[in-house]
C-alpha positions as CSV (number, residue, x, y, z in Angstrom):
1,M,-31.2,-12.5,1.6
2,T,-29.6,-15.3,-0.5
3,R,-29.7,-13.0,-3.6
4,L,-27.9,-10.3,-1.6
5,I,-25.2,-12.6,-0.4
6,F,-24.8,-14.0,-3.9
7,A,-24.5,-10.4,-5.3
8,R,-21.7,-9.7,-2.7
9,L,-19.9,-12.9,-3.7
10,V,-20.0,-11.9,-7.4
11,Q,-18.7,-8.5,-6.6
12,S,-15.8,-10.0,-4.5
13,A,-14.9,-12.3,-7.4
14,A,-15.0,-9.3,-9.9
15,A,-12.8,-7.3,-7.5
16,L,-10.2,-10.1,-7.4
17,L,-10.3,-10.4,-11.2
18,L,-9.7,-6.7,-11.5
19,V,-6.8,-6.9,-9.1
20,T,-5.1,-9.6,-11.2
21,L,-5.4,-7.3,-14.3
22,V,-4.1,-4.2,-12.5
23,V,-1.1,-5.9,-10.8
24,F,-0.2,-7.8,-14.0
25,S,-0.1,-4.5,-15.9
26,L,1.7,-2.4,-13.3
27,V,4.5,-4.8,-12.5
28,R,5.5,-4.8,-16.1
29,L,5.9,-1.0,-16.1
30,T,8.8,-1.3,-13.6
31,G,11.2,-2.5,-16.3
32,D,12.7,-5.6,-17.9
33,P,13.3,-8.2,-15.2
34,L,16.1,-9.8,-17.3
35,N,18.2,-6.8,-16.5
36,V,18.2,-7.9,-12.9
37,I,18.2,-11.7,-13.4
38,L,20.9,-12.0,-16.0
39,P,24.6,-11.1,-15.3
40,E,26.1,-8.1,-17.2
41,E,28.2,-10.4,-19.4
42,A,25.1,-12.4,-20.5
43,T,25.1,-13.3,-24.2
44,K,22.3,-12.9,-26.7
45,E,21.6,-16.6,-26.6
46,M,21.3,-16.5,-22.8
47,Y,18.9,-13.6,-23.1
48,E,16.7,-15.3,-25.6
49,A,16.6,-18.5,-23.6
50,A,15.5,-16.6,-20.5
51,V,12.8,-14.8,-22.5
52,Q,11.4,-18.2,-23.6
53,R,11.7,-19.7,-20.1
54,L,9.7,-16.8,-18.6
55,G,7.1,-16.8,-21.4
56,M,8.0,-13.2,-22.3
57,D,8.2,-14.1,-26.0
58,Q,4.3,-14.0,-26.1
59,S,2.2,-10.9,-26.3
60,L,0.9,-9.4,-23.0
61,P,-2.7,-10.5,-23.6
62,V,-1.5,-14.1,-24.1
63,Q,0.7,-13.9,-21.0
64,Y,-2.3,-12.7,-19.0
65,V,-4.6,-15.4,-20.2
66,R,-1.9,-18.0,-19.4
67,Y,-1.6,-16.4,-15.9
68,L,-5.3,-16.7,-15.3
69,G,-5.3,-20.3,-16.5
70,G,-2.7,-21.1,-13.9
71,L,-4.7,-19.3,-11.2
72,F,-7.9,-21.3,-11.9
73,Q,-5.7,-24.4,-11.4
74,G,-4.4,-23.0,-8.1
75,N,-0.9,-22.3,-9.6
76,L,0.5,-18.9,-8.8
77,G,3.6,-19.4,-11.0
78,T,7.3,-19.9,-10.4
79,S,9.7,-17.3,-9.1
80,S,11.9,-16.0,-11.8
81,Q,14.7,-15.3,-9.3
82,M,14.6,-18.3,-7.0
83,R,13.2,-20.8,-9.4
84,V,10.8,-21.9,-6.7
85,S,7.0,-22.2,-6.8
86,V,5.3,-19.0,-5.6
87,N,2.7,-21.2,-3.7
88,K,5.6,-22.7,-1.7
89,L,7.1,-19.2,-0.9
90,I,3.8,-17.9,0.2
91,A,3.1,-20.9,2.4
92,E,6.5,-20.5,4.0
93,R,6.1,-16.8,4.7
94,F,2.4,-16.5,5.5
95,P,2.6,-17.9,9.1
96,A,4.9,-15.1,10.1
97,T,2.6,-12.4,8.6
98,L,-0.4,-14.1,10.3
99,E,1.3,-14.2,13.6
100,L,2.3,-10.6,13.5
101,G,-1.1,-9.5,12.2
102,L,-3.0,-11.3,14.9
103,V,-0.9,-9.9,17.7
104,A,-1.3,-6.4,16.2
105,I,-5.1,-6.8,16.0
106,G,-5.2,-7.9,19.6
107,L,-3.1,-4.9,20.7
108,M,-5.3,-2.6,18.7
109,F,-8.5,-3.7,20.5
110,V,-6.8,-3.9,23.9
111,I,-5.3,-0.4,23.7
112,A,-7.9,1.5,21.6
113,V,-11.2,0.4,23.2
114,P,-10.4,1.3,26.8
115,L,-8.9,4.6,25.8
116,G,-11.8,5.5,23.5
117,L,-14.3,4.5,26.2
118,L,-12.5,6.6,28.8
119,A,-12.3,9.6,26.5
120,G,-16.0,9.3,25.6
121,Y,-17.0,9.1,29.3
122,K,-14.7,11.9,30.4
123,R,-15.4,14.1,27.3
124,G,-14.2,17.7,27.6
125,G,-11.9,16.9,30.5
126,K,-8.1,16.7,30.7
127,M,-8.1,12.9,30.2
128,D,-10.2,13.3,27.0
129,T,-7.9,16.0,25.7
130,C,-4.7,13.9,26.3
131,I,-6.3,10.8,24.6
132,R,-7.4,12.9,21.6
133,V,-3.9,14.4,21.3
134,L,-2.5,10.8,21.5
135,A,-4.9,9.6,18.7
136,L,-4.1,12.6,16.5
137,T,-0.4,12.0,16.9
138,G,-0.8,8.4,16.1
139,Q,-2.6,9.2,12.9
140,S,0.1,11.8,11.9
141,I,3.3,9.7,12.5
142,P,4.4,7.8,9.4
143,Q,4.6,4.1,10.2
144,F,8.2,3.6,9.0
145,W,9.3,6.6,11.2
146,L,7.6,5.2,14.3
147,G,9.3,1.8,13.7
148,I,12.7,3.4,13.4
149,L,12.0,5.5,16.5
150,L,11.0,2.5,18.6
151,I,14.2,0.7,17.5
152,L,16.3,3.7,18.4
153,I,14.8,3.9,21.9
154,A,14.0,0.4,22.9
155,S,16.9,-1.4,21.2
156,V,19.8,1.0,20.6
157,M,19.5,3.3,23.7
158,L,17.8,1.1,26.3
159,H,18.8,-2.4,25.0
160,W,15.4,-3.8,26.2
161,L,14.2,-5.5,23.0
162,P,15.8,-6.9,19.8
163,A,15.9,-4.5,16.8
164,G,14.6,-7.0,14.3
165,G,14.2,-10.6,13.1
166,R,11.8,-13.3,14.2
167,G,12.4,-15.3,17.3
168,D,10.8,-15.4,20.7
169,W,8.1,-13.1,22.0
170,S,10.5,-10.2,22.5
171,H,11.0,-10.0,18.8
172,M,7.3,-9.5,18.3
173,I,6.7,-6.4,20.6
174,L,8.1,-3.6,18.5
175,P,6.8,-4.6,15.1
176,A,3.4,-5.5,16.5
177,L,3.2,-2.1,18.2
178,T,4.2,-0.3,15.1
179,L,1.7,-2.2,13.0
180,A,-1.1,-1.7,15.5
181,S,-0.6,2.0,15.5
182,I,-2.3,2.2,12.2
183,G,-5.7,1.2,13.6
184,C,-5.4,2.4,17.2
185,A,-5.7,6.1,16.5
186,G,-8.8,5.7,14.3
187,M,-10.5,3.2,16.6
188,I,-9.9,5.5,19.7
189,R,-11.7,8.3,17.9
190,L,-14.5,6.0,16.7
191,V,-15.1,4.4,20.1
192,R,-15.1,7.9,21.7
193,S,-17.7,9.3,19.4
194,S,-19.9,6.2,19.5
195,V,-19.8,6.1,23.3
196,M,-20.6,9.9,23.5
197,E,-23.6,9.4,21.2
198,V,-25.0,6.4,23.1
199,L,-24.6,8.1,26.5
200,E,-26.8,11.0,25.3
201,T,-29.7,8.8,24.4
202,D,-32.9,8.7,26.4
203,Y,-32.3,5.0,27.0
204,I,-29.2,5.7,29.0
205,K,-31.0,8.4,30.9
206,V,-33.7,6.0,31.9
207,V,-31.1,3.4,33.0
208,R,-29.3,6.0,35.2
209,S,-32.6,7.1,36.7
210,K,-33.1,3.6,38.0
211,G,-30.0,4.0,40.1
212,M,-27.7,1.7,38.2
213,S,-24.0,2.4,38.9
214,E,-22.0,4.3,36.3
215,L,-19.7,1.3,35.8
216,N,-22.7,-0.8,34.7
217,V,-24.1,2.0,32.6
218,L,-20.8,2.4,30.8
219,F,-19.9,-1.2,30.2
220,K,-23.2,-3.1,30.2
221,H,-25.3,-0.6,28.2
222,G,-23.0,2.1,26.7
223,L,-20.3,-0.1,25.2
224,R,-22.7,-2.7,24.0
225,N,-24.8,-0.3,22.1
226,A,-21.7,1.4,20.7
227,A,-20.1,-1.8,19.5
228,V,-21.7,-2.2,16.1
229,P,-19.7,0.6,14.3
230,V,-16.6,-0.3,16.4
231,L,-16.8,-4.0,15.3
232,T,-17.2,-2.9,11.6
233,F,-14.2,-0.6,11.8
234,G,-12.3,-3.3,13.7
235,G,-13.0,-5.9,11.0
236,L,-11.8,-3.6,8.2
237,M,-8.7,-2.6,10.2
238,S,-8.0,-6.3,10.9
239,A,-7.9,-6.9,7.2
240,N,-5.6,-3.9,6.8
241,L,-3.3,-5.2,9.5
242,L,-3.1,-8.6,7.9
243,T,-2.4,-7.3,4.5
244,G,-0.6,-4.0,5.0
245,S,2.5,-5.1,6.8
246,I,5.0,-4.3,4.0
247,V,6.5,-1.3,5.7
248,T,6.6,-2.8,9.1
249,E,8.2,-6.1,8.0
250,S,10.7,-4.2,5.9
251,V,11.8,-2.0,8.8
252,F,12.1,-4.9,11.3
253,G,13.3,-7.5,8.9
254,W,10.3,-9.7,9.7
255,P,10.2,-12.7,7.3
256,G,6.6,-12.5,6.2
257,L,4.7,-11.7,3.0
258,G,5.3,-8.0,3.2
259,R,9.1,-8.5,3.2
260,L,8.7,-11.1,0.5
261,V,6.8,-8.8,-1.9
262,Y,9.2,-5.9,-1.1
263,D,12.2,-8.0,-2.1
264,A,10.3,-9.3,-5.2
265,I,9.6,-5.7,-6.3
266,M,13.3,-4.8,-5.9
267,A,14.2,-7.8,-8.0
268,R,11.4,-7.4,-10.5
269,D,10.2,-10.9,-9.7
270,F,6.8,-10.6,-11.4
271,P,5.3,-13.9,-10.4
272,V,6.1,-13.4,-6.7
273,V,4.7,-9.9,-6.7
274,Q,1.5,-11.0,-8.5
275,G,1.1,-14.0,-6.2
276,V,1.6,-12.1,-2.9
277,V,-0.6,-9.1,-3.9
278,L,-3.4,-11.4,-5.0
279,T,-3.1,-13.4,-1.8
280,M,-3.3,-10.2,0.3
281,S,-6.2,-8.9,-1.8
282,A,-8.1,-12.2,-1.4
283,I,-7.7,-11.9,2.4
284,Y,-9.0,-8.3,2.4
285,V,-11.9,-9.0,0.0
286,G,-12.8,-12.1,2.0
287,I,-13.0,-10.3,5.3
288,N,-15.1,-7.5,3.7
289,F,-17.4,-10.2,2.3
290,L,-17.8,-11.7,5.8
291,I,-18.6,-8.3,7.2
292,D,-21.2,-7.7,4.5
293,V,-22.8,-11.1,5.3
294,A,-22.8,-10.3,9.0
295,Y,-24.6,-7.0,8.3
296,V,-27.3,-9.0,6.4
297,Y,-28.0,-11.1,9.4
298,L,-27.7,-8.3,12.0
299,N,-29.7,-5.7,10.2
300,P,-33.3,-6.8,9.3
301,R,-33.8,-3.9,7.0
302,L,-31.2,-5.3,4.6
303,R,-33.2,-8.6,4.5
């Protein structure tokens, strides 16, 4: 078991190392950042000074090795636009992303599990059909379009909720719903199929033959036995919601990591893009590692 966990840990570290290489390479394909940083009337001397300040006078392999050296020391670099430590920028923006992600995760479970449970129990009926259509629609609608639609209805037409920004709880509702829509549709379908499979087992038939109420059969036995794949999918989607908020934060002007990396991409701020993507990747890989470890303890065959 220890060997298996160690192997997963090595794989996670290798994945993060690969992420650093890919992001380091891709951001430099977007163009020369000095074209954005320097004014149009910049002189040759100003250009050369900026090249030296940003370390762009070195070859790409040397720049990458220097970047890795900083990472091993916990230094993500300095923003080329704001002249501020990337560590500080991430520390300032991460609480907003964490707040939005946790609320979206809560909404995903609160909405998807009851609907999937009801659809699985009422399979083939009108309620099941309505819930499946809802799930299919949720998987088909682009996230940015859903966000704009919610703003149009709830903010512009009805004046119920603010259109963007971060403030009190009312500012949280629309972006959290938009972000949660990513996982709700998939979880509804997974819960439905898992519950349907469990309710057809001989174990459930024996429980029903003993006269147990349908409510107890559904929640005490059906949902409990269907929970393993649901929790696995929920863990993976939780990682996605915490790291995949770029579109939502951009649409609603939410001041989190997603908005930070979007602005950095537009400004070709390489250190910020690298730092945010690496942070998001570390969160995703870390959650996947915890899920793998949980499997080791829950499944004796893996041990």
